[in-house]
N, CA, C, O and the ligand as a Tripos MOL2 file, in Angstrom:
@<TRIPOS>MOLECULE
protein
  313   311    79     0     0
PROTEIN
NO_CHARGES

@<TRIPOS>ATOM
      1 N          62.2070  -43.9800   11.2440 N.3       1 MET1
      2 CA         60.9250  -45.0500   11.4790 C.3       1 MET1
      3 C          60.5970  -44.3520   12.8500 C.2       1 MET1
      4 O          61.2990  -44.0250   13.8060 O.2       1 MET1
      5 N          59.2950  -44.2560   12.5800 N.am      2 SER2
      6 CA         58.3630  -43.7330   13.4920 C.3       2 SER2
      7 C          57.7560  -44.8630   14.4410 C.2       2 SER2
      8 O          57.3640  -45.9300   13.9710 O.2       2 SER2
      9 N          57.7000  -44.5750   15.7830 N.am      3 ILE3
     10 CA         57.3290  -45.6270   16.6810 C.3       3 ILE3
     11 C          55.7010  -45.4670   17.1350 C.2       3 ILE3
     12 O          55.4380  -44.6570   18.0230 O.2       3 ILE3
     13 N          54.9790  -45.9950   16.7160 N.am      4 GLU4
     14 CA         53.5690  -45.9640   17.0550 C.3       4 GLU4
     15 C          53.3480  -46.5470   18.3750 C.2       4 GLU4
     16 O          53.7170  -47.6780   18.6940 O.2       4 GLU4
     17 N          52.6990  -45.6850   19.1610 N.am      5 PRO5
     18 CA         52.3410  -46.0910   20.5660 C.3       5 PRO5
     19 C          51.2480  -47.1630   20.4880 C.2       5 PRO5
     20 O          50.2460  -47.0430   19.7830 O.2       5 PRO5
     21 N          51.5070  -48.1760   21.2340 N.am      6 THR6
     22 CA         50.5700  -49.3750   21.0880 C.3       6 THR6
     23 C          49.5500  -49.5770   22.3100 C.2       6 THR6
     24 O          48.6100  -50.3710   22.2710 O.2       6 THR6
     25 N          49.8230  -48.8560   23.2650 N.am      7 VAL7
     26 CA         49.0600  -48.6160   24.4520 C.3       7 VAL7
     27 C          47.6400  -48.2770   24.0040 C.2       7 VAL7
     28 O          47.4500  -47.2960   23.2840 O.2       7 VAL7
     29 N          46.6760  -49.0280   24.3930 N.am      8 LEU8
     30 CA         45.3140  -48.6320   24.5700 C.3       8 LEU8
     31 C          44.4560  -48.5540   25.7560 C.2       8 LEU8
     32 O          44.6240  -49.4400   26.5950 O.2       8 LEU8
     33 N          43.5370  -47.6300   25.9890 N.am      9 TYR9
     34 CA         42.7690  -47.7710   27.1860 C.3       9 TYR9
     35 C          41.3100  -48.4400   26.7890 C.2       9 TYR9
     36 O          40.5290  -47.9400   25.9790 O.2       9 TYR9
     37 N          41.1180  -49.5370   27.4410 N.am     10 ILE10
     38 CA         39.8210  -50.2250   27.0800 C.3      10 ILE10
     39 C          38.7850  -50.5110   28.2820 C.2      10 ILE10
     40 O          38.9950  -51.0000   29.3930 O.2      10 ILE10
     41 N          37.7130  -50.0900   27.7470 N.am     11 CYS11
     42 CA         36.5400  -50.3170   28.8300 C.3      11 CYS11
     43 C          36.2800  -51.8470   29.1320 C.2      11 CYS11
     44 O          36.1250  -52.7280   28.2860 O.2      11 CYS11
     45 N          36.2660  -51.9760   30.4070 N.am     12 PRO12
     46 CA         36.1260  -53.3580   30.9950 C.3      12 PRO12
     47 C          34.8260  -53.9430   30.6530 C.2      12 PRO12
     48 O          34.6630  -55.1350   30.9140 O.2      12 PRO12
     49 N          33.6320  -53.1060   29.9660 N.am     13 ASN13
     50 CA         32.2730  -53.4180   30.0200 C.3      13 ASN13
     51 C          32.2120  -53.6070   28.6110 C.2      13 ASN13
     52 O          31.9460  -54.7360   28.2010 O.2      13 ASN13
     53 N          32.4320  -52.6060   27.7390 N.am     14 CYS14
     54 CA         31.9750  -52.7680   26.4100 C.3      14 CYS14
     55 C          33.0990  -52.5930   25.6070 C.2      14 CYS14
     56 O          32.8990  -52.1210   24.4880 O.2      14 CYS14
     57 N          34.3880  -52.9080   25.9790 N.am     15 PHE15
     58 CA         35.5790  -52.9360   25.3370 C.3      15 PHE15
     59 C          35.8300  -51.8170   24.1520 C.2      15 PHE15
     60 O          36.4770  -52.0370   23.1280 O.2      15 PHE15
     61 N          35.3030  -50.7920   24.4350 N.am     16 SER16
     62 CA         35.5990  -49.7670   23.4990 C.3      16 SER16
     63 C          36.9250  -49.1410   24.0110 C.2      16 SER16
     64 O          37.1020  -48.9530   25.2140 O.2      16 SER16
     65 N          37.8170  -48.8350   23.1090 N.am     17 ALA17
     66 CA         39.2340  -48.6870   23.0840 C.3      17 ALA17
     67 C          39.4170  -46.9840   22.7430 C.2      17 ALA17
     68 O          38.7860  -46.4140   21.8540 O.2      17 ALA17
     69 N          40.2460  -46.4330   23.4940 N.am     18 GLU18
     70 CA         40.6800  -45.0760   23.3140 C.3      18 GLU18
     71 C          42.1250  -45.0730   23.3490 C.2      18 GLU18
     72 O          42.7430  -46.0540   23.7650 O.2      18 GLU18
     73 N          42.7440  -43.9450   22.9030 N.am     19 THR19
     74 CA         44.3100  -43.8010   23.0620 C.3      19 THR19
     75 C          44.6370  -43.0370   24.6030 C.2      19 THR19
     76 O          45.7840  -42.9420   25.0420 O.2      19 THR19
     77 N          43.7680  -42.6680   25.1190 N.am     20 SER20
     78 CA         43.8310  -41.9900   26.2520 C.3      20 SER20
     79 C          43.0770  -42.6650   27.6340 C.2      20 SER20
     80 O          42.0520  -43.3440   27.5770 O.2      20 SER20
     81 N          43.6460  -42.4020   28.5960 N.am     21 PRO21
     82 CA         42.8150  -43.1870   30.0170 C.3      21 PRO21
     83 C          41.4000  -42.3020   30.2260 C.2      21 PRO21
     84 O          41.0880  -41.3450   29.5190 O.2      21 PRO21
     85 N          40.7980  -42.7040   31.0850 N.am     22 GLY22
     86 CA         39.5010  -42.0140   31.3440 C.3      22 GLY22
     87 C          38.2460  -42.7670   31.4260 C.2      22 GLY22
     88 O          38.2910  -43.9860   31.2610 O.2      22 GLY22
     89 N          37.0630  -42.1470   31.6760 N.am     23 GLU23
     90 CA         35.9280  -43.1090   31.7070 C.3      23 GLU23
     91 C          35.2710  -43.3460   30.3450 C.2      23 GLU23
     92 O          35.2830  -42.5870   29.3770 O.2      23 GLU23
     93 N          34.7920  -44.3420   30.4390 N.am     24 CYS24
     94 CA         33.9290  -44.7260   29.0320 C.3      24 CYS24
     95 C          32.8320  -43.9220   29.0070 C.2      24 CYS24
     96 O          32.0910  -43.7450   29.9740 O.2      24 CYS24
     97 N          32.7110  -43.4520   27.9860 N.am     25 PRO25
     98 CA         31.5190  -42.4450   27.5240 C.3      25 PRO25
     99 C          30.0070  -43.3370   27.6570 C.2      25 PRO25
    100 O          28.9420  -42.7590   27.8730 O.2      25 PRO25
    101 N          30.1210  -44.7680   27.4970 N.am     26 HIS26
    102 CA         28.9240  -45.4590   27.3180 C.3      26 HIS26
    103 C          28.5540  -46.0840   28.6740 C.2      26 HIS26
    104 O          27.3850  -46.1570   29.0560 O.2      26 HIS26
    105 N          29.4840  -46.4800   29.3020 N.am     27 CYS27
    106 CA         29.0550  -47.0450   30.5640 C.3      27 CYS27
    107 C          29.7290  -46.6630   32.0070 C.2      27 CYS27
    108 O          29.6010  -47.3510   33.0200 O.2      27 CYS27
    109 N          30.6160  -45.2040   31.8990 N.am     28 GLN28
    110 CA         31.2820  -44.5850   32.7930 C.3      28 GLN28
    111 C          32.0400  -45.6940   33.7290 C.2      28 GLN28
    112 O          32.0380  -45.5550   34.9520 O.2      28 GLN28
    113 N          32.5930  -46.6380   33.1910 N.am     29 ARG29
    114 CA         33.6340  -47.4530   33.7680 C.3      29 ARG29
    115 C          34.8930  -46.9270   33.5440 C.2      29 ARG29
    116 O          35.1000  -46.4650   32.4230 O.2      29 ARG29
    117 N          35.9330  -46.8920   34.5070 N.am     30 GLU30
    118 CA         37.1640  -46.4230   34.0590 C.3      30 GLU30
    119 C          38.0150  -47.3490   33.1150 C.2      30 GLU30
    120 O          38.1800  -48.5420   33.3740 O.2      30 GLU30
    121 N          38.4340  -46.8650   32.2430 N.am     31 ARG31
    122 CA         39.1890  -47.5910   31.2440 C.3      31 ARG31
    123 C          40.4660  -48.1770   31.7370 C.2      31 ARG31
    124 O          41.2740  -47.5500   32.4230 O.2      31 ARG31
    125 N          40.5990  -49.3510   31.3720 N.am     32 VAL32
    126 CA         42.0670  -49.9940   31.9330 C.3      32 VAL32
    127 C          43.0650  -49.8570   30.8300 C.2      32 VAL32
    128 O          42.7360  -49.7470   29.6490 O.2      32 VAL32
    129 N          44.1790  -49.8680   31.2210 N.am     33 GLU33
    130 CA         45.5190  -49.7750   30.0370 C.3      33 GLU33
    131 C          45.7000  -51.0600   29.6590 C.2      33 GLU33
    132 O          45.4980  -52.0590   30.3490 O.2      33 GLU33
    133 N          46.1390  -50.9970   28.3950 N.am     34 CYS34
    134 CA         46.4720  -52.3350   27.9090 C.3      34 CYS34
    135 C          47.5990  -51.9260   26.7560 C.2      34 CYS34
    136 O          47.4620  -50.9260   26.0510 O.2      34 CYS34
    137 N          48.6710  -52.7850   26.6620 N.am     35 ASP35
    138 CA         49.4690  -52.7820   25.8220 C.3      35 ASP35
    139 C          49.9060  -53.9850   25.0380 C.2      35 ASP35
    140 O          50.9310  -54.6360   25.2380 O.2      35 ASP35
    141 N          48.8410  -54.2280   23.9670 N.am     36 PRO36
    142 CA         49.0550  -55.4740   23.2290 C.3      36 PRO36
    143 C          50.2190  -55.6970   22.5960 C.2      36 PRO36
    144 O          50.4420  -56.8450   22.2130 O.2      36 PRO36
    145 N          51.1490  -54.7010   22.3680 N.am     37 GLY37
    146 CA         52.2840  -54.9160   21.7100 C.3      37 GLY37
    147 C          52.1040  -54.9190   20.3120 C.2      37 GLY37
    148 O          51.1770  -54.2760   19.8200 O.2      37 GLY37
    149 N          53.0660  -55.7220   19.4550 N.am     38 LYS38
    150 CA         52.9180  -55.9990   18.1160 C.3      38 LYS38
    151 C          51.8700  -56.7930   17.7890 C.2      38 LYS38
    152 O          51.4010  -57.4940   18.6860 O.2      38 LYS38
    153 N          51.3080  -56.8460   16.4920 N.am     39 PRO39
    154 CA         50.3530  -57.7670   16.0920 C.3      39 PRO39
    155 C          50.5910  -59.2060   16.3100 C.2      39 PRO39
    156 O          49.7010  -60.0570   16.3000 O.2      39 PRO39
    157 N          51.9010  -59.4360   16.5170 N.am     40 ASP40
    158 CA         52.0290  -60.9240   16.3870 C.3      40 ASP40
    159 C          52.3520  -61.3950   17.8470 C.2      40 ASP40
    160 O          52.5990  -62.5730   18.1050 O.2      40 ASP40
    161 N          52.3310  -60.3150   18.8560 N.am     41 ASN41
    162 CA         52.4790  -60.7360   20.2690 C.3      41 ASN41
    163 C          51.4290  -61.4170   20.6370 C.2      41 ASN41
    164 O          50.2360  -61.1290   20.5420 O.2      41 ASN41
    165 N          52.1750  -62.7430   21.2510 N.am     42 PRO42
    166 CA         51.0570  -63.7620   21.6980 C.3      42 PRO42
    167 C          50.2400  -63.3660   22.8230 C.2      42 PRO42
    168 O          49.3650  -64.1740   23.1390 O.2      42 PRO42
    169 N          50.3340  -62.2640   23.5210 N.am     43 CYS43
    170 CA         49.2440  -61.8450   24.5560 C.3      43 CYS43
    171 C          48.0620  -61.3490   23.7320 C.2      43 CYS43
    172 O          47.0420  -61.0300   24.3430 O.2      43 CYS43
    173 N          48.0990  -61.2510   22.3840 N.am     44 ARG44
    174 CA         46.8890  -60.7100   21.8830 C.3      44 ARG44
    175 C          45.8890  -61.7550   21.4580 C.2      44 ARG44
    176 O          44.7860  -61.4470   21.0070 O.2      44 ARG44
    177 N          46.3410  -63.1260   21.6270 N.am     45 LYS45
    178 CA         45.7450  -64.1520   21.3720 C.3      45 LYS45
    179 C          44.8020  -64.6460   22.6820 C.2      45 LYS45
    180 O          44.9970  -64.2340   23.8250 O.2      45 LYS45
    181 N          43.8310  -65.5230   22.3390 N.am     46 PRO46
    182 CA         43.3150  -66.1170   23.5850 C.3      46 PRO46
    183 C          44.1350  -67.3460   24.0650 C.2      46 PRO46
    184 O          44.7530  -68.0330   23.2520 O.2      46 PRO46
    185 N          44.1340  -67.5900   25.2760 N.am     47 PRO47
    186 CA         44.8810  -68.6000   25.7840 C.3      47 PRO47
    187 C          44.3990  -69.8240   25.4690 C.2      47 PRO47
    188 O          43.1700  -69.8800   25.5240 O.2      47 PRO47
    189 N          45.0010  -70.9210   25.1270 N.am     48 MET48
    190 CA         44.9590  -72.3590   24.6380 C.3      48 MET48
    191 C          45.5300  -73.3410   25.5710 C.2      48 MET48
    192 O          46.5210  -73.0580   26.2420 O.2      48 MET48
    193 N          44.9940  -74.3910   25.6360 N.am     49 ASP49
    194 CA         45.8570  -75.3750   26.4700 C.3      49 ASP49
    195 C          46.7390  -76.2750   25.4940 C.2      49 ASP49
    196 O          46.9330  -75.9260   24.3290 O.2      49 ASP49
    197 N          47.2630  -77.4540   26.0270 N.am     50 LYS50
    198 CA         48.2080  -77.9460   25.3940 C.3      50 LYS50
    199 C          47.8200  -78.6540   24.0100 C.2      50 LYS50
    200 O          48.6750  -78.9380   23.1720 O.2      50 LYS50
    201 N          46.4030  -78.9220   23.8390 N.am     51 ASP51
    202 CA         45.6510  -79.6020   22.8730 C.3      51 ASP51
    203 C          45.1450  -78.6110   21.9560 C.2      51 ASP51
    204 O          44.6160  -78.9720   20.9050 O.2      51 ASP51
    205 N          45.2760  -77.2280   22.3010 N.am     52 GLY52
    206 CA         44.8300  -75.9490   21.2570 C.3      52 GLY52
    207 C          43.4100  -75.9510   21.5860 C.2      52 GLY52
    208 O          42.7070  -75.7480   20.5960 O.2      52 GLY52
    209 N          42.8450  -76.1010   22.5590 N.am     53 ARG53
    210 CA         41.3910  -75.8110   22.9730 C.3      53 ARG53
    211 C          41.4490  -74.3610   23.5590 C.2      53 ARG53
    212 O          42.4600  -74.0360   24.1800 O.2      53 ARG53
    213 N          40.4920  -73.5330   23.4100 N.am     54 LEU54
    214 CA         40.4940  -72.2910   23.7750 C.3      54 LEU54
    215 C          40.0850  -72.4940   25.2680 C.2      54 LEU54
    216 O          39.1990  -73.2520   25.6630 O.2      54 LEU54
    217 N          40.9030  -71.6650   26.0510 N.am     55 LEU55
    218 CA         40.4940  -71.5320   27.5520 C.3      55 LEU55
    219 C          39.5980  -70.4380   27.8990 C.2      55 LEU55
    220 O          38.9280  -70.3780   28.9300 O.2      55 LEU55
    221 N          39.6370  -69.4880   26.8630 N.am     56 SER56
    222 CA         38.6500  -68.2330   27.0910 C.3      56 SER56
    223 C          38.4790  -67.5820   25.9130 C.2      56 SER56
    224 O          39.4810  -67.6070   25.1990 O.2      56 SER56
    225 N          37.6540  -67.0790   25.5300 N.am     57 ARG57
    226 CA         37.3170  -66.1320   24.2560 C.3      57 ARG57
    227 C          37.9460  -64.8430   24.4250 C.2      57 ARG57
    228 O          37.8110  -64.0690   23.4780 O.2      57 ARG57
    229 N          38.6850  -64.3980   25.5460 N.am     58 ALA58
    230 CA         39.4350  -63.0470   25.5320 C.3      58 ALA58
    231 C          40.6130  -63.2470   25.5020 C.2      58 ALA58
    232 O          41.1120  -64.3050   25.8850 O.2      58 ALA58
    233 N          41.1960  -62.3770   25.0940 N.am     59 PRO59
    234 CA         42.7210  -62.3230   24.6340 C.3      59 PRO59
    235 C          43.4320  -62.3190   26.1200 C.2      59 PRO59
    236 O          42.8850  -61.9540   27.1600 O.2      59 PRO59
    237 N          44.4670  -62.6970   26.0110 N.am     60 LEU60
    238 CA         45.5270  -63.1390   26.9660 C.3      60 LEU60
    239 C          45.7850  -61.7110   27.8710 C.2      60 LEU60
    240 O          45.6440  -61.7230   29.0930 O.2      60 LEU60
    241 N          46.0690  -60.8240   27.3320 N.am     61 TRP61
    242 CA         46.3770  -59.5890   28.1690 C.3      61 TRP61
    243 C          44.9700  -59.1770   28.8420 C.2      61 TRP61
    244 O          45.0840  -58.4220   29.8080 O.2      61 TRP61
    245 N          43.7960  -59.5160   28.5180 N.am     62 TRP62
    246 CA         42.9370  -58.9190   29.0020 C.3      62 TRP62
    247 C          42.6360  -59.7180   30.3250 C.2      62 TRP62
    248 O          42.2500  -59.2070   31.3760 O.2      62 TRP62
    249 N          42.8790  -61.0840   30.0970 N.am     63 LEU63
    250 CA         42.7490  -62.1550   31.5470 C.3      63 LEU63
    251 C          43.7440  -61.7520   32.6270 C.2      63 LEU63
    252 O          43.5350  -61.8190   33.8380 O.2      63 LEU63
    253 N          44.9870  -61.2730   31.9550 N.am     64 ILE64
    254 CA         46.2870  -61.0990   32.9160 C.3      64 ILE64
    255 C          45.6790  -59.8100   33.6630 C.2      64 ILE64
    256 O          45.8520  -59.7130   34.8780 O.2      64 ILE64
    257 N          44.9870  -58.8420   32.9770 N.am     65 ARG65
    258 CA         44.6210  -57.4270   33.5090 C.3      65 ARG65
    259 C          43.7390  -57.8850   34.5820 C.2      65 ARG65
    260 O          44.0230  -57.6950   35.7650 O.2      65 ARG65
    261 N          42.5000  -58.5820   34.1360 N.am     66 SER66
    262 CA         41.1530  -58.4790   35.1120 C.3      66 SER66
    263 C          41.2180  -59.8690   35.7390 C.2      66 SER66
    264 O          40.2370  -60.1120   36.4420 O.2      66 SER66
    265 N          41.9310  -60.6340   35.6780 N.am     67 ALA67
    266 CA         41.4920  -62.0750   36.4890 C.3      67 ALA67
    267 C          43.0010  -62.4390   36.9190 C.2      67 ALA67
    268 O          43.5370  -63.3220   36.2490 O.2      67 ALA67
    269 N          43.6970  -61.8930   37.8950 N.am     68 PRO68
    270 CA         44.9780  -62.4790   38.2430 C.3      68 PRO68
    271 C          45.0500  -64.1330   38.7640 C.2      68 PRO68
    272 O          46.0660  -64.8190   38.6490 O.2      68 PRO68
    273 N          43.8440  -64.5820   39.3150 N.am     69 TYR69
    274 CA         44.0040  -65.9430   39.5470 C.3      69 TYR69
    275 C          44.1920  -66.7150   38.1180 C.2      69 TYR69
    276 O          44.9720  -67.6620   38.0190 O.2      69 TYR69
    277 N          43.5570  -66.3230   37.2220 N.am     70 LEU70
    278 CA         43.7580  -67.1470   35.8750 C.3      70 LEU70
    279 C          45.0640  -66.9590   35.4340 C.2      70 LEU70
    280 O          45.5020  -67.8090   34.6590 O.2      70 LEU70
    281 N          45.7910  -66.0220   35.7600 N.am     71 ARG71
    282 CA         47.2500  -65.9920   35.2060 C.3      71 ARG71
    283 C          47.9130  -67.1020   35.8830 C.2      71 ARG71
    284 O          48.5770  -67.8130   35.1290 O.2      71 ARG71
    285 N          47.9000  -67.4630   37.2440 N.am     72 ALA72
    286 CA         48.4380  -68.4670   37.8130 C.3      72 ALA72
    287 C          48.1740  -69.6590   37.3030 C.2      72 ALA72
    288 O          49.0830  -70.4770   37.1650 O.2      72 ALA72
    289 N          46.7200  -69.9750   36.9000 N.am     73 LYS73
    290 CA         46.3940  -71.1970   36.1620 C.3      73 LYS73
    291 C          47.0230  -71.3740   34.8630 C.2      73 LYS73
    292 O          47.3440  -72.4940   34.4680 O.2      73 LYS73
    293 N          47.2260  -70.2480   34.1350 N.am     74 LEU74
    294 CA         47.6720  -70.4730   32.7690 C.3      74 LEU74
    295 C          49.1790  -70.6630   33.0830 C.2      74 LEU74
    296 O          49.7800  -71.2180   32.1630 O.2      74 LEU74
    297 N          49.8070  -70.3920   33.9770 N.am     75 LYS75
    298 CA         51.3670  -70.8170   34.2910 C.3      75 LYS75
    299 C          51.4930  -72.1470   34.3360 C.2      75 LYS75
    300 O          52.4190  -72.7380   33.7790 O.2      75 LYS75
    301 N          50.5180  -72.7500   35.0410 N.am     76 GLU76
    302 CA         50.6020  -74.1350   35.1510 C.3      76 GLU76
    303 C          50.6050  -75.0230   33.9340 C.2      76 GLU76
    304 O          51.2250  -76.0770   33.7910 O.2      76 GLU76
    305 N          49.8270  -74.4320   33.1040 N.am     77 LEU77
    306 CA         49.6950  -75.0720   31.7540 C.3      77 LEU77
    307 C          50.8420  -75.1820   30.6900 C.2      77 LEU77
    308 O          50.8550  -75.9020   29.6910 O.2      77 LEU77
    309 N          52.0260  -74.1000   31.2300 N.am     78 ARG78
    310 CA         52.9060  -73.7140   30.2410 C.3      78 ARG78
    311 C          54.0050  -74.9260   30.4640 C.2      78 ARG78
    312 O          55.0130  -74.9820   29.7600 O.2      78 ARG78
    313 ZN         31.9880  -49.0780   28.1800 Zn       79 ZN79
@<TRIPOS>BOND
     1     1     2 1
     2     2     3 1
     3     3     4 2
     4     3     5 am
     5     5     6 1
     6     6     7 1
     7     7     8 2
     8     7     9 am
     9     9    10 1
    10    10    11 1
    11    11    12 2
    12    11    13 am
    13    13    14 1
    14    14    15 1
    15    15    16 2
    16    15    17 am
    17    17    18 1
    18    18    19 1
    19    19    20 2
    20    19    21 am
    21    21    22 1
    22    22    23 1
    23    23    24 2
    24    23    25 am
    25    25    26 1
    26    26    27 1
    27    27    28 2
    28    27    29 am
    29    29    30 1
    30    30    31 1
    31    31    32 2
    32    31    33 am
    33    33    34 1
    34    34    35 1
    35    35    36 2
    36    35    37 am
    37    37    38 1
    38    38    39 1
    39    39    40 2
    40    39    41 am
    41    41    42 1
    42    42    43 1
    43    43    44 2
    44    43    45 am
    45    45    46 1
    46    46    47 1
    47    47    48 2
    48    47    49 am
    49    49    50 1
    50    50    51 1
    51    51    52 2
    52    51    53 am
    53    53    54 1
    54    54    55 1
    55    55    56 2
    56    55    57 am
    57    57    58 1
    58    58    59 1
    59    59    60 2
    60    59    61 am
    61    61    62 1
    62    62    63 1
    63    63    64 2
    64    63    65 am
    65    65    66 1
    66    66    67 1
    67    67    68 2
    68    67    69 am
    69    69    70 1
    70    70    71 1
    71    71    72 2
    72    71    73 am
    73    73    74 1
    74    74    75 1
    75    75    76 2
    76    75    77 am
    77    77    78 1
    78    78    79 1
    79    79    80 2
    80    79    81 am
    81    81    82 1
    82    82    83 1
    83    83    84 2
    84    83    85 am
    85    85    86 1
    86    86    87 1
    87    87    88 2
    88    87    89 am
    89    89    90 1
    90    90    91 1
    91    91    92 2
    92    91    93 am
    93    93    94 1
    94    94    95 1
    95    95    96 2
    96    95    97 am
    97    97    98 1
    98    98    99 1
    99    99   100 2
   100    99   101 am
   101   101   102 1
   102   102   103 1
   103   103   104 2
   104   103   105 am
   105   105   106 1
   106   106   107 1
   107   107   108 2
   108   107   109 am
   109   109   110 1
   110   110   111 1
   111   111   112 2
   112   111   113 am
   113   113   114 1
   114   114   115 1
   115   115   116 2
   116   115   117 am
   117   117   118 1
   118   118   119 1
   119   119   120 2
   120   119   121 am
   121   121   122 1
   122   122   123 1
   123   123   124 2
   124   123   125 am
   125   125   126 1
   126   126   127 1
   127   127   128 2
   128   127   129 am
   129   129   130 1
   130   130   131 1
   131   131   132 2
   132   131   133 am
   133   133   134 1
   134   134   135 1
   135   135   136 2
   136   135   137 am
   137   137   138 1
   138   138   139 1
   139   139   140 2
   140   139   141 am
   141   141   142 1
   142   142   143 1
   143   143   144 2
   144   143   145 am
   145   145   146 1
   146   146   147 1
   147   147   148 2
   148   147   149 am
   149   149   150 1
   150   150   151 1
   151   151   152 2
   152   151   153 am
   153   153   154 1
   154   154   155 1
   155   155   156 2
   156   155   157 am
   157   157   158 1
   158   158   159 1
   159   159   160 2
   160   159   161 am
   161   161   162 1
   162   162   163 1
   163   163   164 2
   164   163   165 am
   165   165   166 1
   166   166   167 1
   167   167   168 2
   168   167   169 am
   169   169   170 1
   170   170   171 1
   171   171   172 2
   172   171   173 am
   173   173   174 1
   174   174   175 1
   175   175   176 2
   176   175   177 am
   177   177   178 1
   178   178   179 1
   179   179   180 2
   180   179   181 am
   181   181   182 1
   182   182   183 1
   183   183   184 2
   184   183   185 am
   185   185   186 1
   186   186   187 1
   187   187   188 2
   188   187   189 am
   189   189   190 1
   190   190   191 1
   191   191   192 2
   192   191   193 am
   193   193   194 1
   194   194   195 1
   195   195   196 2
   196   195   197 am
   197   197   198 1
   198   198   199 1
   199   199   200 2
   200   199   201 am
   201   201   202 1
   202   202   203 1
   203   203   204 2
   204   203   205 am
   205   205   206 1
   206   206   207 1
   207   207   208 2
   208   207   209 am
   209   209   210 1
   210   210   211 1
   211   211   212 2
   212   211   213 am
   213   213   214 1
   214   214   215 1
   215   215   216 2
   216   215   217 am
   217   217   218 1
   218   218   219 1
   219   219   220 2
   220   219   221 am
   221   221   222 1
   222   222   223 1
   223   223   224 2
   224   223   225 am
   225   225   226 1
   226   226   227 1
   227   227   228 2
   228   227   229 am
   229   229   230 1
   230   230   231 1
   231   231   232 2
   232   231   233 am
   233   233   234 1
   234   234   235 1
   235   235   236 2
   236   235   237 am
   237   237   238 1
   238   238   239 1
   239   239   240 2
   240   239   241 am
   241   241   242 1
   242   242   243 1
   243   243   244 2
   244   243   245 am
   245   245   246 1
   246   246   247 1
   247   247   248 2
   248   247   249 am
   249   249   250 1
   250   250   251 1
   251   251   252 2
   252   251   253 am
   253   253   254 1
   254   254   255 1
   255   255   256 2
   256   255   257 am
   257   257   258 1
   258   258   259 1
   259   259   260 2
   260   259   261 am
   261   261   262 1
   262   262   263 1
   263   263   264 2
   264   263   265 am
   265   265   266 1
   266   266   267 1
   267   267   268 2
   268   267   269 am
   269   269   270 1
   270   270   271 1
   271   271   272 2
   272   271   273 am
   273   273   274 1
   274   274   275 1
   275   275   276 2
   276   275   277 am
   277   277   278 1
   278   278   279 1
   279   279   280 2
   280   279   281 am
   281   281   282 1
   282   282   283 1
   283   283   284 2
   284   283   285 am
   285   285   286 1
   286   286   287 1
   287   287   288 2
   288   287   289 am
   289   289   290 1
   290   290   291 1
   291   291   292 2
   292   291   293 am
   293   293   294 1
   294   294   295 1
   295   295   296 2
   296   295   297 am
   297   297   298 1
   298   298   299 1
   299   299   300 2
   300   299   301 am
   301   301   302 1
   302   302   303 1
   303   303   304 2
   304   303   305 am
   305   305   306 1
   306   306   307 1
   307   307   308 2
   308   307   309 am
   309   309   310 1
   310   310   311 1
   311   311   312 2
@<TRIPOS>SUBSTRUCTURE
     1 MET1         2 RESIDUE 1 A MET
     2 SER2         6 RESIDUE 1 A SER
     3 ILE3        10 RESIDUE 1 A ILE
     4 GLU4        14 RESIDUE 1 A GLU
     5 PRO5        18 RESIDUE 1 A PRO
     6 THR6        22 RESIDUE 1 A THR
     7 VAL7        26 RESIDUE 1 A VAL
     8 LEU8        30 RESIDUE 1 A LEU
     9 TYR9        34 RESIDUE 1 A TYR
    10 ILE10       38 RESIDUE 1 A ILE
    11 CYS11       42 RESIDUE 1 A CYS
    12 PRO12       46 RESIDUE 1 A PRO
    13 ASN13       50 RESIDUE 1 A ASN
    14 CYS14       54 RESIDUE 1 A CYS
    15 PHE15       58 RESIDUE 1 A PHE
    16 SER16       62 RESIDUE 1 A SER
    17 ALA17       66 RESIDUE 1 A ALA
    18 GLU18       70 RESIDUE 1 A GLU
    19 THR19       74 RESIDUE 1 A THR
    20 SER20       78 RESIDUE 1 A SER
    21 PRO21       82 RESIDUE 1 A PRO
    22 GLY22       86 RESIDUE 1 A GLY
    23 GLU23       90 RESIDUE 1 A GLU
    24 CYS24       94 RESIDUE 1 A CYS
    25 PRO25       98 RESIDUE 1 A PRO
    26 HIS26      102 RESIDUE 1 A HIS
    27 CYS27      106 RESIDUE 1 A CYS
    28 GLN28      110 RESIDUE 1 A GLN
    29 ARG29      114 RESIDUE 1 A ARG
    30 GLU30      118 RESIDUE 1 A GLU
    31 ARG31      122 RESIDUE 1 A ARG
    32 VAL32      126 RESIDUE 1 A VAL
    33 GLU33      130 RESIDUE 1 A GLU
    34 CYS34      134 RESIDUE 1 A CYS
    35 ASP35      138 RESIDUE 1 A ASP
    36 PRO36      142 RESIDUE 1 A PRO
    37 GLY37      146 RESIDUE 1 A GLY
    38 LYS38      150 RESIDUE 1 A LYS
    39 PRO39      154 RESIDUE 1 A PRO
    40 ASP40      158 RESIDUE 1 A ASP
    41 ASN41      162 RESIDUE 1 A ASN
    42 PRO42      166 RESIDUE 1 A PRO
    43 CYS43      170 RESIDUE 1 A CYS
    44 ARG44      174 RESIDUE 1 A ARG
    45 LYS45      178 RESIDUE 1 A LYS
    46 PRO46      182 RESIDUE 1 A PRO
    47 PRO47      186 RESIDUE 1 A PRO
    48 MET48      190 RESIDUE 1 A MET
    49 ASP49      194 RESIDUE 1 A ASP
    50 LYS50      198 RESIDUE 1 A LYS
    51 ASP51      202 RESIDUE 1 A ASP
    52 GLY52      206 RESIDUE 1 A GLY
    53 ARG53      210 RESIDUE 1 A ARG
    54 LEU54      214 RESIDUE 1 A LEU
    55 LEU55      218 RESIDUE 1 A LEU
    56 SER56      222 RESIDUE 1 A SER
    57 ARG57      226 RESIDUE 1 A ARG
    58 ALA58      230 RESIDUE 1 A ALA
    59 PRO59      234 RESIDUE 1 A PRO
    60 LEU60      238 RESIDUE 1 A LEU
    61 TRP61      242 RESIDUE 1 A TRP
    62 TRP62      246 RESIDUE 1 A TRP
    63 LEU63      250 RESIDUE 1 A LEU
    64 ILE64      254 RESIDUE 1 A ILE
    65 ARG65      258 RESIDUE 1 A ARG
    66 SER66      262 RESIDUE 1 A SER
    67 ALA67      266 RESIDUE 1 A ALA
    68 PRO68      270 RESIDUE 1 A PRO
    69 TYR69      274 RESIDUE 1 A TYR
    70 LEU70      278 RESIDUE 1 A LEU
    71 ARG71      282 RESIDUE 1 A ARG
    72 ALA72      286 RESIDUE 1 A ALA
    73 LYS73      290 RESIDUE 1 A LYS
    74 LEU74      294 RESIDUE 1 A LEU
    75 LYS75      298 RESIDUE 1 A LYS
    76 GLU76      302 RESIDUE 1 A GLU
    77 LEU77      306 RESIDUE 1 A LEU
    78 ARG78      310 RESIDUE 1 A ARG
    79 ZN79       313 GROUP 0 **** ****
């Protein structure tokens, strides 16, 4: 069984994804590393509160990566 790498490098501006780190060719922003894991990994989904309302349209891994203050907030909800 082959193991496919799941790590991607994603531009924080236009969200174009590459499999290697570097500058985004479109906006010259450094891509950020992201490991969304398996397709059913919960970090691929946007965060919701207890009532199922979306807290953000961004996936959880992105928020954790780009907004550490939100991570603390999300922990309170769990
Ligand atoms: Zn870009």
